[in-house]
Structures are given as C-alpha cells and as structure tokens.
C-alpha positions as CSV (number, residue, x, y, z in Angstrom):
1,M,-7.3,-18.3,20.7
2,T,-5.4,-16.7,23.6
3,D,-2.7,-15.6,21.2
4,Y,-5.2,-13.9,19.0
5,I,-6.7,-12.1,22.0
6,D,-3.3,-10.9,23.0
7,Y,-2.7,-9.5,19.5
8,S,-6.1,-7.7,19.6
9,R,-5.2,-6.3,23.1
10,M,-1.9,-5.0,21.6
11,Q,-4.0,-3.3,18.9
12,K,-6.3,-1.7,21.4
13,D,-3.4,-0.4,23.5
14,F,-1.6,0.9,20.4
15,Y,-4.6,2.8,19.1
16,R,-5.4,4.2,22.6
17,D,-1.9,5.6,22.7
18,L,-2.2,7.1,19.2
19,S,-5.6,8.6,20.1
20,Q,-4.0,10.3,23.1
21,K,-1.2,11.7,21.0
22,S,-3.6,13.1,18.4
23,D,-4.8,16.7,18.7
24,Y,-8.5,16.1,18.1
25,Q,-9.3,19.3,20.0
26,N,-7.8,21.3,17.2
27,E,-10.5,21.8,14.7
28,N,-7.9,22.0,11.9
29,Y,-6.6,18.5,12.3
30,T,-8.6,17.2,9.3
31,I,-6.7,19.6,6.9
32,R,-3.3,18.9,8.3
33,N,-0.9,16.0,8.1
34,D,0.8,16.4,11.5
35,A,-1.9,16.6,14.1
36,E,-3.5,13.2,14.0
37,W,-1.8,9.8,14.4
38,I,-4.4,7.1,13.5
39,V,-5.3,8.0,10.0
40,G,-1.9,9.7,9.5
41,H,-1.3,12.2,6.7
42,Y,-5.0,13.1,7.1
43,A,-5.1,15.9,4.5
44,M,-3.6,13.6,1.9
45,H,-6.1,10.9,2.6
46,E,-8.9,13.5,2.2
47,K,-7.7,14.2,-1.3
48,Y,-7.4,10.6,-2.4
49,D,-10.2,9.3,-4.7
50,Y,-11.4,6.4,-2.5
51,E,-14.9,6.6,-3.9
52,K,-13.6,5.7,-7.4
53,F,-11.7,2.6,-6.3
54,L,-14.2,1.4,-3.7
55,F,-17.5,1.9,-5.4
56,E,-16.8,1.9,-9.1
57,G,-19.7,0.1,-10.9
58,I,-21.9,-0.1,-7.8
59,E,-25.3,1.4,-8.4
60,H,-28.2,2.7,-6.2
61,T,-25.9,3.3,-3.2
62,Q,-28.4,5.7,-1.6
63,Q,-30.7,2.8,-1.0
64,M,-28.0,0.8,0.8
65,L,-27.2,0.5,4.5
66,A,-23.4,0.5,4.7
67,L,-20.8,-0.5,7.4
68,D,-17.3,0.9,7.7
69,Y,-15.1,-1.9,9.2
70,G,-12.3,-0.3,11.1
71,C,-13.9,3.1,11.0
72,G,-11.3,4.8,13.2
73,P,-12.0,8.4,14.1
74,G,-14.8,8.6,11.5
75,R,-13.1,10.2,8.6
76,M,-14.8,8.0,5.9
77,L,-18.1,7.9,7.9
78,K,-18.6,11.6,7.5
79,R,-17.2,11.7,4.0
80,L,-19.6,9.1,2.7
81,T,-22.7,10.1,4.7
82,N,-24.5,11.4,1.6
83,L,-23.6,8.4,-0.6
84,F,-25.7,5.8,1.4
85,K,-28.9,5.5,3.3
86,R,-26.8,5.4,6.4
87,V,-23.2,4.5,7.1
88,D,-22.4,2.7,10.4
89,G,-19.0,2.1,11.9
90,V,-17.2,-0.7,13.9
91,D,-13.8,-0.5,15.6
92,L,-11.9,-2.2,18.4
93,S,-10.9,1.0,20.2
94,E,-13.3,2.7,22.6
95,E,-11.2,5.8,22.6
96,V,-11.2,6.1,18.8
97,L,-15.0,5.4,18.6
98,E,-15.6,8.3,21.0
99,V,-13.7,10.5,18.6
100,A,-15.8,9.2,15.7
101,K,-19.0,9.8,17.7
102,N,-18.1,13.5,18.3
103,Y,-16.9,14.0,14.7
104,C,-20.1,12.7,13.3
105,A,-22.5,14.1,15.9
106,S,-23.8,16.9,13.6
107,L,-24.7,14.6,10.7
108,K,-28.3,14.5,9.7
109,N,-28.3,10.7,9.9
110,P,-25.4,9.9,12.4
111,P,-23.9,6.5,12.3
112,H,-24.5,3.6,14.7
113,L,-21.1,2.8,16.2
114,F,-20.1,-0.6,17.5
115,L,-17.2,-1.8,19.6
116,N,-15.8,-5.2,18.6
117,D,-13.0,-7.4,19.8
118,G,-11.0,-7.2,16.6
119,L,-12.0,-10.8,15.7
120,S,-15.7,-10.9,15.1
121,L,-19.0,-9.0,14.5
122,S,-21.0,-10.8,17.0
123,M,-23.0,-7.8,17.9
124,L,-24.5,-7.6,14.4
125,D,-27.3,-9.8,12.9
126,D,-27.0,-11.9,9.8
127,S,-27.8,-10.2,6.5
128,S,-28.0,-6.8,8.1
129,Y,-26.0,-4.7,5.7
130,N,-26.0,-4.1,1.9
131,L,-22.4,-3.1,1.7
132,V,-19.3,-3.3,4.0
133,Y,-16.2,-1.3,3.1
134,S,-12.8,-1.0,4.7
135,V,-9.7,1.2,3.9
136,I,-6.3,1.4,5.6
137,C,-7.4,-1.1,8.2
138,L,-7.1,-4.8,7.0
139,Q,-3.6,-4.0,5.7
140,H,-2.5,-3.2,9.2
141,I,-3.6,-6.7,10.5
142,C,-0.6,-8.9,10.1
143,V,-2.3,-12.1,11.3
144,Y,-3.8,-14.1,8.5
145,T,-6.1,-16.1,10.7
146,I,-7.7,-13.0,12.1
147,R,-8.2,-11.4,8.6
148,K,-9.8,-14.5,7.3
149,K,-12.2,-14.6,10.3
150,I,-13.1,-10.9,9.7
151,I,-13.9,-11.6,6.0
152,T,-16.0,-14.5,7.1
153,E,-17.9,-12.4,9.5
154,I,-18.4,-9.6,7.0
155,Y,-19.9,-12.2,4.6
156,R,-22.3,-13.3,7.3
157,V,-23.6,-9.8,8.0
158,L,-24.1,-9.0,4.3
159,A,-27.5,-9.4,2.8
160,D,-27.9,-11.4,-0.4
161,D,-26.4,-9.5,-3.3
162,G,-24.4,-7.5,-0.7
163,I,-20.9,-6.2,-1.4
164,M,-17.6,-6.2,0.4
165,T,-15.2,-3.6,-1.0
166,F,-11.7,-3.0,0.6
167,Q,-8.1,-2.2,0.1
168,L,-4.8,-3.9,1.0
169,G,-1.1,-3.1,0.5
170,Y,0.3,-4.7,-2.7
171,G,3.8,-5.6,-3.8
172,P,7.2,-4.8,-2.3
173,G,7.8,-1.4,-0.8
174,H,6.8,-1.4,2.9
175,P,9.8,-1.5,5.2
176,Y,8.3,-4.0,7.6
177,P,6.1,-6.4,5.5
178,T,4.5,-9.6,6.7
179,R,3.7,-12.2,4.0
180,Y,0.0,-12.7,3.3
181,H,-0.5,-16.1,4.9
182,D,1.7,-15.5,8.0
183,D,0.3,-15.2,11.5
184,F,2.6,-12.6,13.1
185,I,0.7,-12.7,16.4
186,S,3.8,-11.4,18.3
187,A,3.9,-8.2,16.3
188,P,4.9,-5.4,18.8
189,A,2.9,-2.6,17.0
190,T,0.4,-2.0,14.3
191,N,-1.1,0.9,12.1
192,G,1.7,0.6,9.6
193,A,4.5,-0.7,11.9
194,N,3.9,-4.3,10.8
195,D,1.7,-4.5,7.6
196,V,0.6,-7.4,5.5
197,M,1.9,-7.5,1.9
198,V,-0.1,-9.0,-0.9
199,L,2.3,-10.4,-3.6
200,H,-0.4,-11.7,-6.0
201,P,-4.1,-11.1,-6.4
202,W,-4.9,-14.8,-6.0
203,E,-4.0,-14.5,-2.3
204,P,-7.0,-12.4,-1.2
205,I,-9.2,-13.7,-4.0
206,K,-8.8,-17.3,-2.9
207,D,-10.0,-16.3,0.6
208,L,-13.0,-14.5,-0.8
209,L,-14.0,-17.5,-2.9
210,E,-13.6,-19.9,0.0
211,V,-15.7,-17.7,2.3
212,G,-18.5,-17.8,-0.4
213,F,-18.3,-14.7,-2.5
214,Q,-19.2,-15.2,-6.1
215,D,-18.4,-12.1,-8.1
216,I,-15.0,-10.5,-7.6
217,H,-13.4,-7.4,-9.2
218,Y,-9.9,-6.2,-8.5
219,S,-7.6,-3.4,-9.6
220,I,-4.0,-2.3,-8.7
221,V,-3.5,1.4,-8.2
222,P,-1.0,3.9,-6.8
223,V,-1.3,4.4,-3.0
224,C,-2.3,7.6,-1.2
225,P,0.8,9.7,-0.7
226,G,2.2,9.0,2.8
227,D,1.6,5.3,2.7
228,S,4.6,3.0,2.6
229,H,3.3,0.2,0.3
230,G,4.5,-0.2,-3.3
231,S,0.9,-0.1,-4.5
232,W,-2.6,-0.8,-3.3
233,I,-5.0,-3.5,-4.5
234,F,-8.8,-2.8,-4.3
235,L,-11.2,-5.7,-4.3
236,Q,-15.0,-5.8,-4.6
237,A,-16.7,-9.1,-3.8
238,R,-20.4,-9.8,-4.1
239,K,-22.5,-12.3,-2.1
240,K,-24.5,-13.9,-4.8
241,Q,-25.5,-17.4,-3.8
242,G,-26.0,-19.9,-6.6
243,Q,-24.5,-17.6,-9.3
244,K,-21.5,-18.2,-11.5
245,I,-18.2,-17.6,-9.9
246,S,-16.4,-14.9,-11.8
247,V,-13.2,-12.8,-11.3
248,Y,-12.6,-9.5,-13.2
249,H,-9.5,-7.3,-13.5
250,L,-10.3,-3.8,-14.6
251,N,-13.8,-5.1,-15.7
252,K,-12.2,-7.8,-17.9
253,E,-13.0,-11.3,-16.9
254,V,-10.0,-13.5,-16.1
255,S,-9.7,-17.2,-15.9
256,I,-9.7,-18.4,-12.2
257,Q,-7.7,-21.5,-13.2
258,E,-5.1,-19.4,-15.0
259,L,-4.9,-16.9,-12.1
260,E,-4.3,-19.8,-9.7
261,Q,-1.7,-21.5,-11.9
262,N,0.1,-18.2,-12.4
263,Y,0.3,-17.8,-8.6
264,E,1.5,-21.3,-8.1
265,Y,4.2,-20.9,-10.8
266,F,5.2,-17.6,-9.4
267,L,5.5,-18.9,-5.8
268,E,7.5,-21.9,-6.9
269,N,10.2,-19.8,-8.5
270,Y,9.8,-16.7,-6.3
271,S,10.9,-18.6,-3.3
272,K,14.3,-19.4,-4.9
273,I,15.3,-15.8,-4.7
274,S,16.7,-14.6,-1.3
275,I,15.5,-11.5,0.4
276,N,16.8,-8.3,-1.2
277,Q,18.2,-10.1,-4.3
278,R,17.3,-9.2,-7.8
279,V,17.1,-11.9,-10.6
280,L,20.6,-11.2,-11.7
281,S,21.9,-11.8,-8.2
282,Q,20.5,-15.3,-8.5
283,E,22.6,-15.8,-11.6
284,D,25.8,-14.7,-9.8
285,Q,25.0,-16.9,-6.9
286,L,24.5,-20.0,-9.1
287,L,27.7,-19.3,-11.0
288,Q,29.7,-19.1,-7.9
289,Q,28.4,-22.5,-6.9
290,N,29.8,-23.9,-10.1
291,I,26.5,-25.4,-11.2
292,E,26.6,-26.9,-14.7
293,K,25.7,-24.6,-17.5
294,Q,22.7,-26.5,-18.6
295,A,21.2,-26.7,-15.1
296,L,22.0,-23.0,-14.6
297,T,20.2,-22.1,-17.8
298,T,17.1,-24.1,-16.9
299,E,17.0,-22.6,-13.4
300,L,17.4,-19.0,-14.6
301,Q,14.7,-19.5,-17.2
302,N,12.3,-20.6,-14.5
303,V,13.2,-17.6,-12.3
304,H,13.0,-15.1,-15.1
305,G,9.8,-16.7,-16.3
306,A,8.2,-16.3,-13.0
307,F,9.1,-12.6,-12.7
308,D,8.2,-11.9,-16.3
309,S,4.8,-13.5,-15.7
310,Y,4.4,-11.6,-12.5
311,R,5.3,-8.2,-14.0
312,K,3.2,-8.8,-17.1
313,H,0.2,-9.7,-15.1
314,H,0.6,-6.6,-12.9
315,E,2.0,-4.0,-15.2
316,L,0.8,-1.1,-13.0
317,L,2.8,-2.2,-10.0
318,F,6.3,-0.9,-10.7
319,S,5.3,2.4,-12.4
320,A,2.8,3.0,-9.5
321,M,5.5,2.4,-6.9
322,T,7.8,5.0,-8.6
323,E,5.1,7.5,-9.1
324,K,4.0,7.2,-5.5
325,R,7.5,7.7,-4.1
326,I,8.1,10.8,-6.2
327,Q,4.7,12.3,-5.2
328,D,5.6,11.8,-1.6
329,I,9.2,13.2,-1.9
330,R,8.1,16.2,-3.9
331,Y,5.3,17.1,-1.5
332,L,7.4,16.7,1.7
333,C,10.3,18.7,0.2
334,K,8.0,21.5,-0.8
335,V,6.1,21.8,2.5
336,N,9.3,21.7,4.5
337,S,11.4,23.9,2.1
338,L,14.0,21.1,1.7
339,R,16.8,21.5,-0.8
340,L,16.5,18.5,-3.3
341,G,18.9,17.1,-5.8
342,L,19.0,14.2,-8.3
343,F,21.9,11.9,-8.9
344,G,22.1,10.7,-12.5
345,A,21.5,12.5,-15.7
346,G,20.5,9.5,-17.8
347,Q,17.3,8.0,-19.2
348,H,15.5,7.5,-15.9
349,T,15.9,11.2,-15.0
350,E,14.8,12.1,-18.4
351,K,11.6,10.0,-17.9
352,I,11.0,11.7,-14.6
353,F,10.9,15.1,-16.2
354,N,9.1,13.9,-19.4
355,C,6.3,12.4,-17.2
356,G,6.0,15.6,-15.3
357,Y,6.9,14.1,-11.9
358,F,9.3,16.9,-11.2
359,Q,9.7,20.4,-12.6
360,P,13.1,22.1,-13.0
361,S,12.1,24.5,-10.2
362,D,11.8,21.5,-7.8
363,I,15.5,20.5,-8.2
364,Y,18.5,22.4,-6.9
365,G,20.9,20.4,-9.1
366,I,21.5,17.2,-11.0
367,Y,24.8,15.4,-10.1
368,D,26.6,12.9,-12.3
369,N,30.0,11.2,-12.5
370,N,30.4,12.0,-16.2
371,A,32.7,15.1,-16.2
372,E,31.9,15.8,-19.9
373,I,28.4,17.0,-19.0
374,W,29.3,19.1,-15.9
375,D,28.0,22.7,-16.1
376,Q,25.6,21.7,-18.9
377,K,21.8,22.1,-18.7
378,K,19.9,18.9,-18.6
379,F,16.1,19.0,-18.5
380,G,16.4,22.7,-17.4
381,V,18.8,21.9,-14.5
382,T,22.5,22.4,-14.2
383,V,24.6,19.2,-14.0
384,K,27.2,19.2,-11.3
385,P,30.0,16.9,-10.0
386,P,29.1,14.6,-7.1
387,Q,31.4,16.5,-4.7
388,D,29.1,19.5,-5.0
389,I,26.4,17.7,-3.1
390,T,28.1,18.5,0.2
391,T,29.0,22.1,-0.8
392,D,25.5,22.7,-2.0
393,D,24.2,21.7,1.4
394,L,21.5,19.4,0.1
395,D,18.8,18.1,2.4
396,V,17.8,15.3,0.1
397,I,19.5,13.5,-2.8
398,I,17.5,11.1,-5.0
399,I,19.4,8.4,-6.9
400,S,17.8,8.2,-10.3
401,S,20.1,5.6,-11.9
402,K,18.7,2.1,-11.9
403,A,21.7,0.1,-13.2
404,F,24.2,1.4,-10.6
405,A,21.9,2.5,-7.8
406,A,23.3,0.2,-5.1
407,E,26.9,1.2,-6.0
408,I,26.1,4.9,-6.1
409,E,24.2,4.7,-2.7
410,H,27.2,3.0,-1.1
411,N,29.6,5.6,-2.3
412,L,27.4,8.5,-1.4
413,R,27.0,7.3,2.2
414,K,30.8,7.4,2.6
415,E,31.3,10.8,1.0
416,I,28.4,13.2,1.8
417,N,27.1,14.8,5.0
418,E,25.3,12.5,7.4
419,T,22.5,15.0,7.5
420,T,21.7,14.6,3.8
421,L,18.9,12.1,3.2
422,I,19.7,9.6,0.4
423,I,16.6,8.1,-1.4
424,N,17.1,5.3,-3.8
425,L,14.3,5.6,-6.3
426,Y,14.8,2.0,-7.5
427,P,15.4,0.0,-4.3
428,E,15.7,-3.8,-4.3
429,P,12.4,-5.2,-3.2
430,Q,11.9,-6.2,0.4
431,L,10.4,-9.7,-0.1
C-alpha cells in the first residue's frame, strides 16, 4: 500500500507544479492551447464532442446527480452543468480543485467538490450518484491496481441502474505506453508522460464485469487533436443487479465468450512479436534462425491470424490513428505558419487528398525519388526531387509512403537539415 501512496503523492506533486505553470489568471486560457498545462490543448478539447461519446443513448440526464472523477480545473463541470441536475467533482489535487471552485463559482448550481487520495472515494456515501463520468484522467493512471480500485469505488457510489461512462487511450501510438495490467508505481511523471494503453476491449470490459457492472457499451473513436494515443475507447457500464450481462459494440450485442476468446488468441500470438516489429519482421527473424519450412508456415499463420482478427475486430483503429495524426499536424502547421511537405507521390498520398485530410494549399511541395514525375503536378501540388527539401527550407516533412517508410526516414535523417521535423505517417507500433 505504501507504494501506491507514493504514486499518488507523485501525482499530487506533478499536478501542483502544472497548476503553478498554468496562466489561470488570464481569462482567455479556455480558448487557447498554450496557457494551461493540466487539460492541455484546452481549446481543442472544448471543440471535441465528448457528449456524444460519453452519453449517447442515456436518457433523462437532467434528473441525474452526476460526478466527474478527476475533474481537474473544472472544464467539464462547467460545460455539462445544464445537462444534469447537478454535476459534482472529485480530484486528488487541492490546487486544481481551487481552480475548479473559482471557475464554476458563477454557476446557478455550483458543484460540490471533493478532495480524494487518488485511491478511493471514502468521503462519498454508497449509492449517492446516478452517473459518474471521467475523461482524460484514468488513461493517465499507469497503475492497474489503482485503476481497478477506482472502478470498484465508483460502482459503490452509484445508485442502482447508475452508469459509469469513461474514456481510455486505445491501441499503439503513445510514445510512453504502459500495458493495461502493469503496475508502473515507480512512474516519474503523469498527465500523459506515462499513460496506460488498452490493446483490446476485453481488458477494461473484464474489469467492469468483475466489479459487478451488467450492461456494457463500447466504441473506438478518433482522439481529440493534441492527444498522443492512437485512438480512444469509450465505455458505458450500468449497475443493474440481477439483470442479464450484456456487451455491445456500436449498439450491436457481441458474444462475451467470443470477445474473451479473441483476446486470448490475440495475446497468445501478439507476445511473439518483439517491440517495434511488424509481422513481416517476424518472418525474417524466423528465416534467419533456419526454422523448418513447415514450422515457419504454422507460426506465421498464427501470427497473421492474430493480427487479422485484431484488425478486423477493430477496423476503426488504424484509420482513426492516421486521421488523428493528420489533424494534429495540419492544425499545428497552420497556427505556427510552418512550411510543410509530403514525401511520396503514390497511393497513400492520393488517399490523403481524396479524403480531404490536406488541401493543395496546405502543402509546399511533394517530394519523390521517381525522376520521371519531377516538375509534374500531383493532386494540385508540384512534385520535386528529395534534395529540394533542404533548399526549400521546410519546417516539416511527412513521409507518406507505407512500404518504404523506415528506409526513407533513415535516408532523410542523414541528408536534410537537422531543423526539419520528420514525421512518419505510418510508424511501426510501440507495443
């Protein structure tokens, strides 16, 4: 228990420091992305449709007493004040709760704010809330035991037929991920520095079922621009004692047994692939070890089968990751007047333009190794040789070639200015 207390103390210290760095005295901090350090990218979060993903299908909310777990400086408390009878907040930082108190002071029905220890909700009575929600909070807690305890406590304070609805980071993408069941109690920082990564819906769903929730809905969606995860998973879980246990994906019921089996099969084969290796890298590795052809074929079929099953079950993941990265890049380049180029004039770049992710006016140039298409217009942008990246003084170059991305990135890092940021649109997953 001492280790968990130490982790919570680190969180408190970290959020105190972020609170002191934030410019809460500036009344414009809620419409900017650079004045506040706890929510981070504040203006972007204000534009994200949290209501849709958190409360879809939930009726009669204005009759509900709601609780925001990890309310931070009160952004969602104020935003949702008219949606519920009252929205209260709980957080482990005294400094941050003080900000929330001031931010919500003018509300007609201001929230009751509670300081907790990051482990429990001991100050709250059983069955005292109709709904508990949490966003960009639980994903920052990289200690599985603590998250499970929090979910158990939330279940306790929910009334019968009450709902827990929350969000977690999903899939590869975050630069410093912690696997779902790991207890990284020695994490040196939080708030995105060391985040938990959900690799399969069964991971959080199993916890919800074990705690006692009966009716669970989940969906996998693009993240809010500014977040580092590949995607987000939103989950709704209802406390319905004595009712049938059901799980739904996008409102379609899924077999709990099949979901669990899919997860077990995925894990069994997923573990055979080393960090930062794609499936084909496994094939190369096995060939080098001179494993017999029949054994190799069986092994690869298992690995490919696991990944095919995973990708089929979560078809939104990889498209959401790409869309999110492009949204972030385009926004940041525009607001900072950065000169942006694309490397690769093939089908992936064509898809980027066809999907409307980029407009020709966003791109200074497209660069490609194929001399036959130099000086031609592709997608409304001139194609140039790679050496022009340096002479064009680009700030950012995006690699939009999936098959040779690693090789292109390696060569670019040797040849172009160190000040040019290289972004690989199709990075190998950090697992």
